[in-house]
N, C-alpha and C positions, 0 to 999 in steps of 0.2 A: 422529924423532916416535915418542911413547911409544904402546904399544898401549892401546885403549880399555878401560877396566874392564867386565867384566861387569855385568849388571843384578842388583840385589840380590834374593834370593829373595822371591817374592810380589810384588814391585814391578809395577806395571801398564806393559803395554808401550806405548811412546812411538813415533811415527812418526820416521822417520830424519830427522836434520838436513839442511837444505839446504846444497849446496855452497857454500864461501866466494865472495865477490865477487872479480873478476878479469878477465882478458882473455877467459877461457873461460866466464865466468858467463853465467846468462841475462840478457836485456835488461832494462833499467830499467822500472819500474812503468809509465811512461807508453808504452813500446813493447811491452809484453808482450802476446803471442798466446797464446790458450790451445790446449793439445795436443789433438790429434784424440782422441776417445774411444777407449777399448780396445774390442776386439771383444765384443759383448754387452752394453756400456755405454751407456746411453742419455745422451743429452746434458743432460737434464732431472734426471739424478741429484742427490740431496741431496749436498752437500760434505761433510756430517757422515758420510756412508757410507764416506769414504775416509781417516777418522781412525781412531785406535786407540781403544779402550775408556775411558771416563772413569774416573779414580780415584773412590774411595768419598768422599762428602761428608765435610766435617769435621765433628766434634762441636761444638755450640755449646750454651751454657746458656740456655735459654728462662727458667728460674726456678730459685730455690734454695729448700731445703728439704724437707720430706717430702711436701708436696702442692702442685699448681698452684693458683693464686688461682681464686675462683670465676669472675670477669669474664673476657671474652673477650680475648685478646692483642692484637687488632687493634681500630681504631675501628669502632663500629657506628653509632650516630646522631649526626647533625649537629646542632649548635644551630640554634634557629630564627633566622630572618633577617628583618630589618625592610626591605622595599624602598625606604623613605625614609631609612634610616641603615645602610647596608651598610659603611661605615666602621667601625663598631662590631663588625665580625665580625673573629675572631682566627683563624688557622691551628691545626691540630691540633698541629703540631710546628714548631718553629724550631731550625736547625742552623747555627752559624756556626764560624769558625776564623781564625787568623793566626798569623804568626811575626814577632816583633820582638824585637831585641837578643838576649838569651842564652836566650828563653823561647818555647815554643810554647804557642798558646793554642787551648783546645776549649771551645765551650759549646753547650748544648742546653736546650731546654724542650718537654716532652711532656706533653700532657693525661693526666690520671690515668684508670684505668680506670673508676673510678666515674662521672666526668663523662663518659667516652666512651659508657658503657652509657646514661646519663640523657639525653644529646643535650645537655649544658650546655658553655659555653665554658670554655676554660682560663682559670683564675684568676691563672695566674703570667705575668709579663710579663719578657721579656728585652731588655736593649739593650747592644750593642757599639759604641764608637765611638773612632775615634783622633783626636786634636786635635794640630795641628803636623806638622812633618816632620823627617826625618832623626833623628839621635841625641837630639835635643831633643822628639821626638815623645811624647805620653802616651796611653796606651790605657786606657779607663773600661770596666769591663764591670759593668752595673746589673741586680740582679733584684729584682722586687718579688712580693709576693702579696697580694691582695685578701681582704677579709673574708670567711669562709666564709657561705653563704646569702644574701649581699647581692646584689640583683639586678645591681648595676653593679660588682661586684668587679673584673671583667677591665679595665673603664675605667680606675677608680681605680689599679690596678696600672700599666698603660700611662703614665698621666698623670704619675705620680711619677717614673716612670724618665726621660720626657723632661724634666721639670724639673730633676731632678739632673744630667742629661746637660748642659742647657744651662748650667747654673750652673758645672759643672767645665769646661766648654768656655771660658767667658769668663775663667776663672782659670787655665788650664793651664800659662801660662808661669811664673806664681808657685808652683804646684804642683810643677811640673818641678824648678824650682831647690830648693825644699825637700827634695823626694824625694832629688835628687842629692846634696845636703848633709847629709841626714839630720837634719833640723831637725823632731824628731817633736813637740814641745811646739806648734810654729807649725802643724804638719800638723794636729794634733789639734784645736786651736782653730778653724783655718780650716773644716775639712771638718764640724766640728759645727754652725758657723753656716750653711753651705751645706745641709745636711741639714735642720736647722730651718726654714730658709726654704721648701723644696721641700715639706716636710709641711705648713707652715702656708698654703701656696698651695692644697694638697689640701683642707685644712678650709675655707678660704674657698670653693673651688669648690662643697663640698657645700652650704655655706649658700646660695649664689647659686641653686642647683638645688633648694632646699628640702627637702634630704636630711638625715637624721640624720649628723653627722661621724663618729660611731662605725661607721655602716655604709658610707659610702663613704670607706674608709681602707684603708691597705696598708702591710704591712712592707716594708723596703728595707735591701738588702745591696750593698754595692760594692766593687770590686776596682780598685786603680789599678798599672799597670805601665809602667815606664819602658823606652822603647826604646832607651836606652844599653846597649851590651853590657856596660859597666863597671860598671853600677849593678844591684845584686842586691836591693835593697830592695824589698818588696811591701807595699802599704798596703791593709788593709781596713777599712771603716768602714760603720756601718748603725744601724737600729733594727728591733728585732724578732728573733724566734727564728730559728733556722735551724742551718747546721752549718758550721765552719771546720776543714779536717783537713789533716794533711800526711802524705804516704807517704814515708818515709825508710828506705832499707836494707830495703825489703819489709815495714816495720811501721808501722801506722797510728797517728797521734797526734792526738789531739783539742786543738786549739789555740783553740778558741772563747774569745774574752775574756770575763772576768767582768764583768758588769754592775756591780757593786757590790764593792768590794774595801777592807776595812779592815785595815791592818798591825798587827801587835804584839798585846800582850795588852790584854783591856778595861780601860778607865780608869774608876775611880770618878768619877760625876757628868759624863763625857763627853757632851756633847749635852744635859744636863738641868739643871735649876735646882739651886743648892747645898743642902746637906743642912740648913743653918741659916745664919741672918743673921749679920753681923759682930758684933752685940750678943749673939749666944748665943741668940736666939729661934728655936725650933724651928718649921718650917714645918708647915703643915697637909697631909694625906695627901691625895694626889690618887685621888679615887674614880672617875676615869672617865667622869664625867658629861659629856656634849658641851656645850661653851657654845652657845647660840644665836647664829646669825649677826647681826652689828649691819646695822639697816638702812642705815647710810651706807658700807658697804663692798660691793663686789660678791662675789658667791659664788664661792668659790673653784674654779679649773678642776680637772677630773678629773686623776689622774697620768698622765703621758705616759711612754711606753716609755724605758728609759734608753739614751743613746747608747754604740755599741759601736765601739771602734777598737783596731788592733792593727796594729805593724809587725814584719815579719819580714826576716830576712836569708837568702837562699835559698842552698843548696849545689848544686854539679852532681850531677844525678840526681834531685833532689827533685821530688815531684808537689804542688802545693798545690790543694787542692778546696775551693770556696766552693759552698755550696747552699742551697736552701729547705729547710723541714721536711719536704716530700714526698719528698725523697732522703736527708735526714739521719736521720732515724728509721729507715727499714729498714737503713740503713748501721749505726747505732749497736745496733740490736737483733738483727740476723743476723750471728753471726759467720761463716758461709759466704759472704755476700756480700762482707765484707771480704776475705777470703781469695781469693775469685775476682778480684776487681779488684787486689788486690796482684799476683796472677800475671800479670794481662792488661795492667797499667801499669809493670811493673818492667823491661821489655824495653829494649834500646839506642835505640829509637825511638819517638816518641809514636805513639798510632794515628791512623790516618786518620779523616775525618769520618764515614764509615759505620760503621766499627769502634767508634768512640767511641758513636755512637747506640746502637748494639746493647749496648755494656757497660751504658750506663744504663738500658737498659731491662730488664735481668735483673730479673724480678719476683719478689715476696715474698709470700706468702699473708698477708693482714691489713693490707697497705699499699697504698691504692688512689688516694692523692691526686697532684695534679699533680707531675712531677719536672722540677727546673730545677737544672742543674749546670755549674759552670764549673771547669775544671782548667787547670793551668799546669804543662808539663813545663820543667825547668830543663836545658839543655844542659851 
């Protein structure tokens, strides 16, 4: 047996290791008998008094930047509760995780500093769900954000998450096949329809309650993950702003899909009337005067948020991050936060749930909205 290495200089003293188990080892736990107290030692002595000194606490990052945020770091006021509608209450923090196929999932939604101070509910909603079993299982993570200042913002966000979850769940077998076969066009068309239907139900619910559909509304962002270890295709879709990032080789990449993309150079007359008629007559100039609506046609609906969609093929070691604006904005605006998370999330193993919660709560002055972040580590 080799001699034990001496402790490093300055290392805290640790209690001696217990002897290995064997014929002369102490009895098993069920037959354990406490030793008699030593001379001068009380039987009531705290067990901690027989342990060596604790090492110094590990340094953690409560915030980045030159100054801490103005608000308290922990929750203060609770939202007001209605005794006849307790189902409307939402917790301050939701934390979830799983491991399927080649990926490890971490998801969190935390009430923002501003809402904690004012006693307002968390406007962000988070849903994690698995449909199917085995390698044909499909994991959906959906996050939604209700309209700012709207009284029922948290309810609208929760409802649209449930509706998109139900729609994806009913179609999960077809979606699983399309993801594994990389049918991008079919996925985009099908998920666009499911998203439109879910948001349409939200507008209908607002009308039924006598609410303005613009107030009882929410953005929606979703991620689909296959449980097949051989499938590395990750599918993002949704409506509304937020963030989609990838951490690869300790470098952050912004892979948020563009909502409108026109390829090539501008084309003369593209999308507009021809410059002149076939007979050579010049057309009159458009003076920009709006045409009054016809009494025989319904008024046009206000423009809706464009559909966002992206498929990506993950590499081993990648971290894919989907988040709402409350986390996307400080990540984009504060390089120190990006550097800190790159250090924390580039290790050989994904963080545990509590470590992930701490990482996503690193605060930045000037950003006090709800934070909802979904991260996927690739094995």
